[in-house]
N, C-alpha and C positions, 0 to 999 in steps of 0.2 A: 678097771677103775670102778669103785663102788659109788652109788648115788649119794652116799653120805659125804663124799669128798667134793661134791659139786655145790655151788651156791647160786641162787637165782639173782638176776639183775633186776633192778627196780623197773616197774612197769613204765614203758615209754623211754627207757634208757637209749640214748643215741650213741652207741659204741659199735665199731666195726667188729665182726665176729673174730677176726684174727687178733685184734687188740684185746678182746675179752678173754681169748684163750691164753694169752700170755700174762694177764694181770697178776696171777699168783706166782709167776716165775721171775719176770724181769726185775722187779724191785729188790728181790732177795739176791739175785745175781749181782746187781749193782752194789748192794750193801756189802756182800762178801768180798767183792773186789777191793773195796776201800778198807776192809778190816784185815784181810789175810796176808797182804804182801808187805806192807810197811806201816809202822805206827804213825798215824796222822794226828796232828794236834790242831786245835782251833787256829785259824789264820794260815795254815799250810796250803800249798797249791796242789791241785790235781790236774794233770794234763792228760787229755784223752783224745784218741783218734776215733773216728766213726761216731761222733757225738750226736748225729742225727738219727741214730737207731733208737729203739725203745729203751734198751738198757742205758744207752748214753744219756737219754733224757732223764732217766731215773737217777743216774749219777749226779747230774746237775742239781736236781731237786734235793736229793739226800745231802749232798755236799753243802748246799746253802743252809739247810737245817742245822748241820753240824758246825757251821762256821768256817768251812773250807772255801777257798777261792778256786775257780776253775778256768782253764784255758781249753777250749773245745774246738777241735778240728772237724770239719765236715767235708764230705766229698760228694760230688755229683756222679753217681755210678754211670750215668748215661754219657758223661763226657769222656769216660775212659775208652780207649780203643777196644773194640769187641773182637774176641777170638772166634774163629770159625769152628 
């Protein structure tokens, strides 16, 4: 990765390093998911599982901007049985 592909955060930005590392990937992933699989029109519904992920949050935001309605399923990963 070249230094030219990096961008600085504003001084005093309060963002977790993991969130900062994904800021240039997750919104585009969410956008492509809504464009590549089915043609969505304003007023259409988007149903997603795992809506509490970063990509899921981006889906909600982008869908709202485009006039889509969303149904968002979230899971508590810690409530699932753990495997040894």
